[in-house]
N, C-alpha and C positions, 0 to 999 in steps of 0.2 A: 474122617478128617485126621487120624491118626497117619494116613498114607502123605497127606500135607505136610502134615511138621515132618516126616522123615525125609520126604524130597528139600524141604527147606534144610534141616541139617547137614544131606549130603552135598546139598551147592553150596553151604557155607562154608564147611569142609573144603570141596574143590576152590573156593575162591581164594581162602588162606591161604593153601597151597600153589596157587598163582602167583598171588602177589608177594610170596615170597619167594621165589624161587629168583634166584639171580644166574643170568646169563655168564658164562664163563670160556669168553670166546677161545680159539684154539692159536698159541702163541709159536708157531713154526720155526719164525726166525728170531727169537729171543734167542739172543747170547748167541749167535750167530758172527756178527760182528761187533768184535766185541775188545776192550782195550786191556784184560786180562788175559795169561796163559790161559786161566782154569778158573772154569764157576762150574759148580757145583762136581767138582772131581773130575771132568773130562777137559780133553783139549778144546781150545778154541781159538780159530787164526787170528790173529793178533796182526797189526797194523803190517809190521816188519814181511807178515807169511803174506799179507795182500798183493803185494807187488813180484810175488813168486809167482799167482794164478794168471795172473795175467798184465803182461808187461807193460800195457797201457796204463797200466796203476804202480809202474817202476817207483813214483817219488813217496809212495807210500811206507817202500821199503828202508828210505831213507830218514824219513822222517817221525814226528811223534802224531798221535791222534790223529791220522786223515781216515778221510774213509773214501772210497770210489765210488764217485757220486757224478752220474752222466748225464747233465742238463741239456737237454737236446730243444735246441734255443730255435728252431724251427718251430715247436709245438706252444712256444711259450706267447703270450698274451697282453701286451703293454696295457697299466693301468696308470694314469699319471696322477692318480689318487695315492698311492700305496709312499711313505717315506722310505728315507732313505735305511739299507739295510745298518744296524751298528750292532758291530761282535763285542762280547763280553770276555776279555782273552785271561781276565783274573789279574793284570798285570802283568802279563808272559808277554815276551815278543813273539811275534807268527809274521807270518810270509803268507797272505790268499793268494795261492797262485790260480 
């Protein structure tokens, strides 16, 4: 009977450890595409730098807060139920290219 109680206590302890464990996914790209020049003491490529990395992103060098996003239209799927995109610019004037 004592062995059963020992097994139950061990199982309960393992269960508590398992349910309390929080997965911590790697953040390999966190901070790479940033809008600040320094993040946690290290240099981060800001929008003005992105245009130097790739000539196709040259608009990033002259504007503010752009990201080099490449949308492959050949891989897009039309969804007639989607609502139009609404941009929240926070009252700032901007041009979507």
